[in-house]
PDB file of N, CA, C and O in Angstrom:
ATOM      1  N   MET A   1     -22.618 -22.719 -17.050  1.00  0.00           N
ATOM      2  CA  MET A   1     -21.569 -22.649 -18.068  1.00  0.00           C
ATOM      3  C   MET A   1     -20.601 -23.790 -17.838  1.00  0.00           C
ATOM      4  O   MET A   1     -20.288 -24.141 -16.700  1.00  0.00           O
ATOM      5  N   ASP A   2     -20.142 -24.353 -18.912  1.00  0.00           N
ATOM      6  CA  ASP A   2     -19.181 -25.440 -18.752  1.00  0.00           C
ATOM      7  C   ASP A   2     -17.758 -24.893 -18.700  1.00  0.00           C
ATOM      8  O   ASP A   2     -17.519 -23.704 -18.914  1.00  0.00           O
ATOM      9  N   ARG A   3     -16.842 -25.777 -18.416  1.00  0.00           N
ATOM     10  CA  ARG A   3     -15.444 -25.390 -18.203  1.00  0.00           C
ATOM     11  C   ARG A   3     -14.824 -24.729 -19.432  1.00  0.00           C
ATOM     12  O   ARG A   3     -14.028 -23.798 -19.302  1.00  0.00           O
ATOM     13  N   LYS A   4     -15.182 -25.203 -20.617  1.00  0.00           N
ATOM     14  CA  LYS A   4     -14.616 -24.638 -21.841  1.00  0.00           C
ATOM     15  C   LYS A   4     -14.986 -23.160 -21.990  1.00  0.00           C
ATOM     16  O   LYS A   4     -14.154 -22.346 -22.391  1.00  0.00           O
ATOM     17  N   ASN A   5     -16.229 -22.821 -21.668  1.00  0.00           N
ATOM     18  CA  ASN A   5     -16.660 -21.421 -21.758  1.00  0.00           C
ATOM     19  C   ASN A   5     -15.933 -20.557 -20.734  1.00  0.00           C
ATOM     20  O   ASN A   5     -15.549 -19.427 -21.035  1.00  0.00           O
ATOM     21  N   TRP A   6     -15.741 -21.084 -19.520  1.00  0.00           N
ATOM     22  CA  TRP A   6     -15.014 -20.324 -18.494  1.00  0.00           C
ATOM     23  C   TRP A   6     -13.573 -20.078 -18.916  1.00  0.00           C
ATOM     24  O   TRP A   6     -13.028 -18.997 -18.689  1.00  0.00           O
ATOM     25  N   ASN A   7     -12.956 -21.089 -19.533  1.00  0.00           N
ATOM     26  CA  ASN A   7     -11.572 -20.923 -20.010  1.00  0.00           C
ATOM     27  C   ASN A   7     -11.499 -19.852 -21.091  1.00  0.00           C
ATOM     28  O   ASN A   7     -10.579 -19.033 -21.094  1.00  0.00           O
ATOM     29  N   ARG A   8     -12.447 -19.853 -21.994  1.00  0.00           N
ATOM     30  CA  ARG A   8     -12.466 -18.828 -23.049  1.00  0.00           C
ATOM     31  C   ARG A   8     -12.697 -17.443 -22.463  1.00  0.00           C
ATOM     32  O   ARG A   8     -12.072 -16.469 -22.881  1.00  0.00           O
ATOM     33  N   LEU A   9     -13.597 -17.364 -21.495  1.00  0.00           N
ATOM     34  CA  LEU A   9     -13.877 -16.086 -20.850  1.00  0.00           C
ATOM     35  C   LEU A   9     -12.635 -15.569 -20.112  1.00  0.00           C
ATOM     36  O   LEU A   9     -12.318 -14.381 -20.175  1.00  0.00           O
ATOM     37  N   GLY A  10     -11.946 -16.459 -19.421  1.00  0.00           N
ATOM     38  CA  GLY A  10     -10.719 -16.069 -18.721  1.00  0.00           C
ATOM     39  C   GLY A  10      -9.644 -15.611 -19.682  1.00  0.00           C
ATOM     40  O   GLY A  10      -8.963 -14.617 -19.429  1.00  0.00           O
ATOM     41  N   LEU A  11      -9.486 -16.328 -20.782  1.00  0.00           N
ATOM     42  CA  LEU A  11      -8.486 -15.954 -21.785  1.00  0.00           C
ATOM     43  C   LEU A  11      -8.814 -14.595 -22.396  1.00  0.00           C
ATOM     44  O   LEU A  11      -7.928 -13.762 -22.586  1.00  0.00           O
ATOM     45  N   ALA A  12     -10.082 -14.378 -22.701  1.00  0.00           N
ATOM     46  CA  ALA A  12     -10.487 -13.080 -23.257  1.00  0.00           C
ATOM     47  C   ALA A  12     -10.221 -11.955 -22.261  1.00  0.00           C
ATOM     48  O   ALA A  12      -9.780 -10.874 -22.651  1.00  0.00           O
ATOM     49  N   ALA A  13     -10.484 -12.200 -20.988  1.00  0.00           N
ATOM     50  CA  ALA A  13     -10.237 -11.178 -19.970  1.00  0.00           C
ATOM     51  C   ALA A  13      -8.760 -10.843 -19.883  1.00  0.00           C
ATOM     52  O   ALA A  13      -8.393  -9.673 -19.777  1.00  0.00           O
ATOM     53  N   VAL A  14      -7.908 -11.862 -19.927  1.00  0.00           N
ATOM     54  CA  VAL A  14      -6.456 -11.622 -19.867  1.00  0.00           C
ATOM     55  C   VAL A  14      -5.993 -10.831 -21.078  1.00  0.00           C
ATOM     56  O   VAL A  14      -5.207  -9.892 -20.950  1.00  0.00           O
ATOM     57  N   ILE A  15      -6.476 -11.205 -22.248  1.00  0.00           N
ATOM     58  CA  ILE A  15      -6.054 -10.524 -23.475  1.00  0.00           C
ATOM     59  C   ILE A  15      -6.514  -9.063 -23.470  1.00  0.00           C
ATOM     60  O   ILE A  15      -5.777  -8.176 -23.901  1.00  0.00           O
ATOM     61  N   LEU A  16      -7.727  -8.818 -22.986  1.00  0.00           N
ATOM     62  CA  LEU A  16      -8.264  -7.457 -23.020  1.00  0.00           C
ATOM     63  C   LEU A  16      -7.778  -6.598 -21.860  1.00  0.00           C
ATOM     64  O   LEU A  16      -7.543  -5.403 -22.042  1.00  0.00           O
ATOM     65  N   LEU A  17      -7.624  -7.175 -20.678  1.00  0.00           N
ATOM     66  CA  LEU A  17      -7.317  -6.372 -19.495  1.00  0.00           C
ATOM     67  C   LEU A  17      -5.823  -6.237 -19.220  1.00  0.00           C
ATOM     68  O   LEU A  17      -5.394  -5.206 -18.703  1.00  0.00           O
ATOM     69  N   ALA A  18      -5.022  -7.242 -19.548  1.00  0.00           N
ATOM     70  CA  ALA A  18      -3.597  -7.195 -19.237  1.00  0.00           C
ATOM     71  C   ALA A  18      -2.890  -6.028 -19.937  1.00  0.00           C
ATOM     72  O   ALA A  18      -2.119  -5.323 -19.285  1.00  0.00           O
ATOM     73  N   PRO A  19      -3.119  -5.795 -21.237  1.00  0.00           N
ATOM     74  CA  PRO A  19      -2.444  -4.644 -21.859  1.00  0.00           C
ATOM     75  C   PRO A  19      -2.796  -3.325 -21.174  1.00  0.00           C
ATOM     76  O   PRO A  19      -1.940  -2.453 -21.027  1.00  0.00           O
ATOM     77  N   GLY A  20      -4.036  -3.179 -20.761  1.00  0.00           N
ATOM     78  CA  GLY A  20      -4.438  -1.972 -20.045  1.00  0.00           C
ATOM     79  C   GLY A  20      -3.692  -1.828 -18.735  1.00  0.00           C
ATOM     80  O   GLY A  20      -3.307  -0.725 -18.348  1.00  0.00           O
ATOM     81  N   GLY A  21      -3.487  -2.946 -18.053  1.00  0.00           N
ATOM     82  CA  GLY A  21      -2.730  -2.926 -16.804  1.00  0.00           C
ATOM     83  C   GLY A  21      -1.281  -2.544 -17.032  1.00  0.00           C
ATOM     84  O   GLY A  21      -0.698  -1.794 -16.250  1.00  0.00           O
ATOM     85  N   PHE A  22      -0.696  -3.065 -18.115  1.00  0.00           N
ATOM     86  CA  PHE A  22       0.691  -2.711 -18.434  1.00  0.00           C
ATOM     87  C   PHE A  22       0.805  -1.234 -18.774  1.00  0.00           C
ATOM     88  O   PHE A  22       1.751  -0.564 -18.359  1.00  0.00           O
ATOM     89  N   ILE A  23      -0.160  -0.733 -19.527  1.00  0.00           N
ATOM     90  CA  ILE A  23      -0.133   0.688 -19.901  1.00  0.00           C
ATOM     91  C   ILE A  23      -0.292   1.556 -18.664  1.00  0.00           C
ATOM     92  O   ILE A  23       0.422   2.545 -18.500  1.00  0.00           O
ATOM     93  N   LEU A  24      -1.229   1.189 -17.789  1.00  0.00           N
ATOM     94  CA  LEU A  24      -1.435   1.954 -16.565  1.00  0.00           C
ATOM     95  C   LEU A  24      -0.188   1.918 -15.688  1.00  0.00           C
ATOM     96  O   LEU A  24       0.229   2.947 -15.156  1.00  0.00           O
ATOM     97  N   GLY A  25       0.402   0.747 -15.536  1.00  0.00           N
ATOM     98  CA  GLY A  25       1.615   0.620 -14.724  1.00  0.00           C
ATOM     99  C   GLY A  25       2.767   1.436 -15.286  1.00  0.00           C
ATOM    100  O   GLY A  25       3.491   2.096 -14.542  1.00  0.00           O
ATOM    101  N   ALA A  26       2.933   1.389 -16.597  1.00  0.00           N
ATOM    102  CA  ALA A  26       4.010   2.150 -17.227  1.00  0.00           C
ATOM    103  C   ALA A  26       3.775   3.649 -17.081  1.00  0.00           C
ATOM    104  O   ALA A  26       4.719   4.412 -16.872  1.00  0.00           O
ATOM    105  N   THR A  27       2.526   4.065 -17.192  1.00  0.00           N
ATOM    106  CA  THR A  27       2.197   5.479 -17.041  1.00  0.00           C
ATOM    107  C   THR A  27       2.494   5.956 -15.630  1.00  0.00           C
ATOM    108  O   THR A  27       3.084   7.019 -15.440  1.00  0.00           O
ATOM    109  N   LEU A  28       2.087   5.170 -14.642  1.00  0.00           N
ATOM    110  CA  LEU A  28       2.348   5.556 -13.256  1.00  0.00           C
ATOM    111  C   LEU A  28       3.843   5.570 -12.952  1.00  0.00           C
ATOM    112  O   LEU A  28       4.324   6.454 -12.243  1.00  0.00           O
ATOM    113  N   ALA A  29       4.582   4.592 -13.488  1.00  0.00           N
ATOM    114  CA  ALA A  29       6.028   4.551 -13.266  1.00  0.00           C
ATOM    115  C   ALA A  29       6.705   5.762 -13.908  1.00  0.00           C
ATOM    116  O   ALA A  29       7.596   6.363 -13.308  1.00  0.00           O
ATOM    117  N   ALA A  30       6.288   6.123 -15.121  1.00  0.00           N
ATOM    118  CA  ALA A  30       6.878   7.270 -15.800  1.00  0.00           C
ATOM    119  C   ALA A  30       6.567   8.562 -15.048  1.00  0.00           C
ATOM    120  O   ALA A  30       7.412   9.451 -14.947  1.00  0.00           O
ATOM    121  N   ARG A  31       5.352   8.655 -14.525  1.00  0.00           N
ATOM    122  CA  ARG A  31       4.978   9.850 -13.759  1.00  0.00           C
ATOM    123  C   ARG A  31       5.827   9.977 -12.504  1.00  0.00           C
ATOM    124  O   ARG A  31       6.304  11.065 -12.181  1.00  0.00           O
ATOM    125  N   LYS A  32       6.017   8.874 -11.801  1.00  0.00           N
ATOM    126  CA  LYS A  32       6.828   8.879 -10.585  1.00  0.00           C
ATOM    127  C   LYS A  32       8.276   9.237 -10.925  1.00  0.00           C
ATOM    128  O   LYS A  32       8.917   9.987 -10.189  1.00  0.00           O
ATOM    129  N   TRP A  33       8.795   8.702 -12.039  1.00  0.00           N
ATOM    130  CA  TRP A  33      10.163   8.978 -12.453  1.00  0.00           C
ATOM    131  C   TRP A  33      10.338  10.463 -12.772  1.00  0.00           C
ATOM    132  O   TRP A  33      11.342  11.068 -12.396  1.00  0.00           O
ATOM    133  N   ARG A  34       9.336  11.060 -13.480  1.00  0.00           N
ATOM    134  CA  ARG A  34       9.408  12.487 -13.805  1.00  0.00           C
ATOM    135  C   ARG A  34       9.381  13.341 -12.546  1.00  0.00           C
ATOM    136  O   ARG A  34      10.108  14.330 -12.449  1.00  0.00           O
ATOM    137  N   GLU A  35       8.541  12.964 -11.575  1.00  0.00           N
ATOM    138  CA  GLU A  35       8.497  13.710 -10.312  1.00  0.00           C
ATOM    139  C   GLU A  35       9.839  13.642  -9.597  1.00  0.00           C
ATOM    140  O   GLU A  35      10.304  14.639  -9.045  1.00  0.00           O
ATOM    141  N   ARG A  36      10.451  12.486  -9.608  1.00  0.00           N
ATOM    142  CA  ARG A  36      11.753  12.321  -8.948  1.00  0.00           C
ATOM    143  C   ARG A  36      12.817  13.144  -9.660  1.00  0.00           C
ATOM    144  O   ARG A  36      13.679  13.740  -9.013  1.00  0.00           O
ATOM    145  N   GLN A  37      12.762  13.180 -10.993  1.00  0.00           N
ATOM    146  CA  GLN A  37      13.711  13.986 -11.756  1.00  0.00           C
ATOM    147  C   GLN A  37      13.541  15.473 -11.424  1.00  0.00           C
ATOM    148  O   GLN A  37      14.528  16.194 -11.275  1.00  0.00           O
ATOM    149  N   ALA A  38      12.303  15.922 -11.309  1.00  0.00           N
ATOM    150  CA  ALA A  38      12.039  17.316 -10.976  1.00  0.00           C
ATOM    151  C   ALA A  38      12.569  17.655  -9.585  1.00  0.00           C
ATOM    152  O   ALA A  38      13.131  18.731  -9.377  1.00  0.00           O
ATOM    153  N   GLU A  39      12.393  16.747  -8.643  1.00  0.00           N
ATOM    154  CA  GLU A  39      12.918  16.971  -7.281  1.00  0.00           C
ATOM    155  C   GLU A  39      14.443  17.041  -7.294  1.00  0.00           C
ATOM    156  O   GLU A  39      15.032  17.870  -6.600  1.00  0.00           O
ATOM    157  N   ASP A  40      15.075  16.186  -8.069  1.00  0.00           N
ATOM    158  CA  ASP A  40      16.536  16.206  -8.159  1.00  0.00           C
ATOM    159  C   ASP A  40      17.029  17.526  -8.746  1.00  0.00           C
ATOM    160  O   ASP A  40      18.048  18.061  -8.309  1.00  0.00           O
ATOM    161  N   ARG A  41      16.301  18.055  -9.746  1.00  0.00           N
ATOM    162  CA  ARG A  41      16.691  19.338 -10.338  1.00  0.00           C
ATOM    163  C   ARG A  41      16.544  20.469  -9.331  1.00  0.00           C
ATOM    164  O   ARG A  41      17.379  21.373  -9.294  1.00  0.00           O
ATOM    165  N   LYS A  42      15.497  20.434  -8.514  1.00  0.00           N
ATOM    166  CA  LYS A  42      15.304  21.465  -7.485  1.00  0.00           C
ATOM    167  C   LYS A  42      16.428  21.422  -6.469  1.00  0.00           C
ATOM    168  O   LYS A  42      16.907  22.464  -6.022  1.00  0.00           O
ATOM    169  N   ASP A  43      16.853  20.215  -6.100  1.00  0.00           N
ATOM    170  CA  ASP A  43      17.929  20.075  -5.133  1.00  0.00           C
ATOM    171  C   ASP A  43      19.267  20.584  -5.673  1.00  0.00           C
ATOM    172  O   ASP A  43      20.106  21.067  -4.913  1.00  0.00           O
ATOM    173  N   ASP A  44      19.458  20.471  -6.992  1.00  0.00           N
ATOM    174  CA  ASP A  44      20.711  20.922  -7.603  1.00  0.00           C
ATOM    175  C   ASP A  44      20.795  22.440  -7.655  1.00  0.00           C
ATOM    176  O   ASP A  44      21.890  23.001  -7.598  1.00  0.00           O
ATOM    177  N   ASP A  45      19.665  23.103  -7.760  1.00  0.00           N
ATOM    178  CA  ASP A  45      19.669  24.581  -7.881  1.00  0.00           C
ATOM    179  C   ASP A  45      19.962  25.258  -6.576  1.00  0.00           C
ATOM    180  O   ASP A  45      20.001  26.486  -6.512  1.00  0.00           O
TER     181      ASP A  45
END
């Protein structure tokens, strides 16, 4: 494969995989935040 094809393949991978990574990261962050909120509520009671 020549360099142009590798560049296109890399660009396609970034376009397809990066949004999934952002969604996964945001989901994990939200889950961790909810767990922390639940722990704070338990401590208040």
